[in-house]
C-alpha positions in Angstrom: -78.1 31.4 -36.3 -75.2 29.2 -35.1 -72.8 27.7 -37.6 -73.0 23.9 -38.3 -71.1 22.0 -41.0 -69.2 18.8 -41.9 -65.5 18.4 -42.8 -64.1 15.4 -44.7 -60.4 14.7 -45.2 -58.9 11.7 -46.8 -56.0 9.6 -45.6 -52.8 9.7 -47.6 -49.8 7.5 -48.6 -46.6 9.4 -49.0 -43.0 9.0 -50.3 -44.0 6.4 -52.9 -40.5 4.9 -53.1 -38.2 7.6 -54.6 -40.6 10.5 -53.8 -39.2 11.0 -50.3 -40.9 14.0 -48.7 -42.2 15.3 -52.0 -44.7 12.8 -53.5 -48.0 11.6 -52.0 -51.4 10.4 -52.8 -54.9 10.6 -51.2 -56.6 7.3 -50.7 -60.1 6.1 -49.9 -59.7 6.5 -46.1 -61.8 9.2 -44.6 -61.8 11.3 -41.5 -65.3 12.8 -41.2 -66.3 15.4 -38.6 -69.4 17.3 -37.6 -68.8 20.7 -36.2 -71.1 23.2 -34.6 -70.9 26.3 -32.4 -71.3 25.5 -28.7 -71.0 27.1 -25.3 -67.7 25.2 -24.7 -65.0 23.5 -26.6 -65.4 19.7 -26.7 -64.4 16.8 -28.8 -66.7 13.7 -29.2 -66.5 10.5 -31.1 -69.9 9.3 -32.2 -71.5 11.3 -29.4 -69.1 10.0 -26.6 -66.2 11.8 -25.1 -63.1 11.5 -27.4 -60.4 9.3 -26.0 -57.5 11.6 -26.8 -57.1 14.4 -24.3 -57.4 17.9 -25.7 -53.7 18.8 -25.1 -52.7 15.9 -27.4 -55.4 16.5 -30.0 -53.9 17.6 -33.3 -57.3 18.9 -34.6 -57.5 21.2 -31.6 -53.8 22.2 -32.0 -54.4 23.0 -35.7 -57.4 25.2 -34.8 -55.3 27.1 -32.3 -52.4 27.4 -34.8 -54.8 28.8 -37.4 -56.4 31.3 -34.9 -52.9 32.6 -34.1 -52.0 32.9 -37.8 -55.2 34.7 -38.6 -55.0 36.8 -35.4 -58.7 36.1 -34.9 -60.5 34.3 -32.2 -63.3 31.9 -33.2 -66.4 30.9 -31.1 -66.4 27.8 -28.9 -67.3 24.7 -30.8 -68.2 21.0 -30.6 -66.4 18.6 -32.9 -68.0 15.1 -33.3 -65.8 12.6 -35.0 -68.4 10.6 -37.1 -65.9 8.4 -38.9 -62.2 7.8 -38.8 -60.9 5.2 -41.1 -57.3 6.3 -40.9 -55.2 4.2 -38.5 -52.9 6.1 -36.1 -49.1 6.0 -36.5 -49.2 3.6 -39.5 -47.9 5.8 -42.3 -51.3 6.7 -43.7 -51.4 10.4 -42.9 -53.5 10.4 -39.7 -51.7 13.5 -38.3 -52.0 15.3 -41.7 -55.7 14.7 -41.9 -56.1 16.1 -38.4 -54.1 19.2 -39.2 -56.0 19.9 -42.4 -59.3 19.4 -40.6 -58.4 21.8 -37.9 -57.2 24.5 -40.3 -60.5 24.1 -42.3 -62.6 24.4 -39.2 -60.9 27.5 -37.9 -60.9 29.1 -41.4 -64.7 28.4 -41.7 -65.5 29.9 -38.3 -63.3 32.9 -39.2 -65.4 33.6 -42.4 -63.0 31.9 -44.9 -60.3 34.6 -45.1 -57.8 32.0 -46.5 -58.1 30.6 -50.0 -57.1 27.0 -50.8 -53.4 27.9 -51.5 -53.1 29.8 -48.3 -54.6 26.8 -46.4 -52.1 24.5 -48.1 -49.1 26.7 -47.2 -50.3 26.9 -43.5 -50.8 23.1 -43.4 -47.2 22.5 -44.7 -45.8 25.0 -42.3 -47.5 23.2 -39.4 -46.7 19.7 -40.6 -43.1 20.5 -41.6 -43.2 18.7 -45.0 -45.8 18.6 -47.8 -46.1 15.1 -49.1 -49.1 14.2 -46.9 -51.0 17.4 -46.3 -51.1 18.6 -49.9 -52.8 15.4 -51.4 -55.1 15.5 -48.3 -56.2 19.0 -49.3 -56.3 18.6 -53.1 -56.9 14.8 -53.6 -55.2 12.7 -56.2 -51.4 12.2 -56.4 -49.4 15.4 -56.0 -45.7 16.2 -56.4 -44.5 19.1 -54.2 -41.4 21.3 -53.6 -41.2 23.3 -50.5 -38.9 25.6 -48.5 -39.8 28.3 -46.0 -40.6 30.9 -48.7 -41.9 28.8 -51.6 -44.5 26.1 -52.0 -45.0 24.6 -55.5 -47.2 21.6 -56.3 -48.6 19.8 -59.3 -51.3 17.1 -59.5 -50.5 14.0 -61.6 -52.9 12.6 -64.2 -53.3 9.1 -62.8 -55.1 6.4 -64.7 -58.2 4.9 -63.1 -57.0 1.3 -63.3 -54.3 1.6 -60.5 -55.1 0.0 -57.2 -53.3 0.3 -53.9 -53.1 -2.9 -51.8 -52.6 -1.4 -48.4 -51.0 -3.8 -45.8 -51.4 -2.6 -42.2 -49.7 -4.3 -39.2 -50.9 -4.4 -35.6 -47.8 -2.4 -34.5 -47.1 1.4 -34.7 -44.0 3.2 -35.9 -43.6 6.9 -35.2 -42.3 9.3 -37.8 -39.6 10.4 -35.3 -38.4 6.9 -34.9 -38.4 6.2 -38.7 -36.5 9.4 -39.3 -33.9 8.7 -36.6 -32.4 5.8 -38.5 -31.6 7.8 -41.7 -28.0 8.8 -42.3 -26.8 12.4 -42.1 -25.2 12.2 -45.6 -25.6 10.1 -48.8 -23.5 8.8 -51.6 -23.9 10.9 -54.8 -24.8 7.7 -56.6 -27.8 7.2 -54.3 -29.0 10.8 -54.8 -28.7 10.3 -58.6 -30.6 7.1 -58.3 -33.6 8.9 -56.7 -33.5 12.0 -58.9 -33.5 10.0 -62.2 -36.1 7.6 -61.1 -38.5 10.2 -59.6 -38.8 12.0 -63.0 -39.6 8.7 -64.8 -41.9 7.5 -62.0 -44.0 10.7 -62.3 -44.0 10.2 -66.1 -45.2 6.6 -65.7 -48.0 7.6 -63.4 -49.0 10.4 -65.7 -49.1 8.1 -68.8 -50.5 5.0 -67.0 -47.5 3.0 -68.2 -46.4 0.7 -65.4 -44.1 -1.9 -66.9 -41.0 -0.4 -65.2 -42.8 0.6 -61.9 -40.9 -1.7 -59.6 -37.5 -0.5 -60.9 -38.6 3.2 -60.6 -39.9 2.8 -57.1 -36.5 1.4 -55.9 -35.4 4.0 -53.4 -31.9 4.4 -51.9 -32.6 7.4 -49.5 -35.0 6.1 -46.9 -36.4 2.6 -47.5 -33.2 0.6 -47.0 -32.8 2.0 -43.5 -36.4 1.5 -42.5 -36.8 -2.1 -43.5 -35.3 -3.3 -40.2 -38.0 -1.3 -38.3 -40.8 -3.1 -40.0 -41.2 -6.8 -39.2 -41.4 -9.1 -42.2 -41.1 -6.2 -44.7 -38.8 -7.9 -47.1 -40.7 -11.1 -47.0 -43.9 -9.3 -47.9 -42.2 -7.4 -50.7 -40.9 -10.7 -52.1 -44.4 -12.3 -51.9 -45.9 -9.2 -53.7 -43.4 -9.6 -56.5 -44.0 -13.4 -56.7 -47.7 -12.9 -57.1 -47.5 -10.3 -59.8 -47.7 -6.8 -58.3 -46.4 -3.9 -60.4 -44.2 -2.7 -57.5 -44.1 -2.1 -53.7 -43.1 0.7 -51.3 -43.2 1.7 -47.6 -46.2 4.0 -47.0 -45.0 7.3 -45.4 -42.7 6.5 -42.5 -44.2 3.0 -42.2 -45.0 0.5 -40.9 -47.8 0.2 -43.6 -46.7 -1.3 -46.8 -48.3 -0.8 -50.3 -48.4 -3.1 -53.3 -49.4 -1.4 -56.6 -51.4 -3.5 -59.0 -54.4 -3.7 -61.2 -57.8 -4.9 -59.9 -56.8 -8.5 -59.1 -58.7 -10.5 -56.5 -56.4 -13.5 -56.9 -53.4 -11.3 -55.9 -55.4 -10.0 -52.9 -56.2 -13.6 -51.7 -52.6 -14.7 -52.2 -51.3 -11.8 -50.1 -53.9 -12.4 -47.4 -52.6 -16.0 -47.1 -49.0 -14.8 -46.8 -49.8 -12.2 -44.2 -51.6 -14.8 -42.1 -48.4 -16.8 -41.8 -46.4 -13.8 -40.2 -45.7 -13.4 -36.5 -47.5 -10.0 -36.3 -51.2 -9.5 -37.2 -51.6 -7.9 -40.7 -54.6 -6.9 -42.7 -54.8 -6.0 -46.4 -57.2 -3.5 -48.0 -57.7 -2.7 -51.7 -58.0 1.1 -52.2 -58.3 3.5 -55.1 -57.2 7.1 -55.3 -59.4 9.7 -53.6 -59.6 12.6 -56.1 -61.9 14.8 -54.0 -59.5 15.8 -51.3 -60.7 17.8 -48.3 -64.3 18.9 -48.3 -66.5 21.3 -46.3 -70.2 20.4 -46.4 -72.7 23.0 -45.2 
C-alpha cells in the first residue's frame, strides 16, 4: 500500500527586536501539503503544475538534503500544495517552512529514523540560523542558541492575550540584501543594550507583563540599519505608537513589520487608514501565536 499523508508547517516571525537570530515565534500562517508515492517526482499547487521550477524549490532541496543526511533513498513522490498563506521574501519564514516540510516528508518516507530533536538540528544546519525553523517545528515562541556542535532551545510561556498585527507590503526584501547592510563590528554599548533587554524581554513574554515592551524591543544590532530598506517603516512605527500599540519590530529580515497589542479592532482600523496613505500597497492582518508547530497527518 502506497504512503499518503499531509504536512502542515506554520509561518514564523523572527528576531522580535533584540532577539536577533535567536528569538522567533510561530504565527497563524500555514503551509499545507498533501504527499503521496508516485511514479515520478512532481510538485503541484491545488492540482496544477507548481510555478517554481524544481531546481529552485526549497521543499525539493530539503528532501534531497535529508536523503543525503540519512544515506537513504526514498520513493518517488507527488507533493500537492493545498494551502500556502506565507508570503515569499517578506520576513515571515517562507523558506523555513519549506525546509521543515521537506525534512518531514523525507523522514516520513524513510520510516521516521529521526526524532524531533534530530529534525530540528538538521533544519538549523540547512537554514543556517535557528530563529525561524525552531518555532516552525515546535510552535509557540522559542529562544535558541546554536553553533556547529550545539543546539539548545526553550519555549516561552506566552499569555493568550497577545496579538501580532502583521503589516505586509507589496515589495520583497531578500535576507541576503537585509544582511548586507549590517556592520562588521559593533559598539560595546550596543551589544550590552541587546543583551540586557533580551533577558528582560523574555521575562516579559513569560509573565505576560507588557508595560515596558517597546523599550525592551528597541534593538541596536540590526533594525537601525534595515529601516532605510523598508519604505515608510519609521512612519508606520510612529503611527503604531500613536494609536496605542505595546511595541513594534521588523519581522525577520523584513520588509514585514509587526505591532504587538491586545485584541483591539480600533487599533486595527486606525493602522489600516495609515497604511492606505502610503506610496506602497500594504495590508495588515491580526494574528495569534500558533502553538501546534509542524504536523504530519496520516
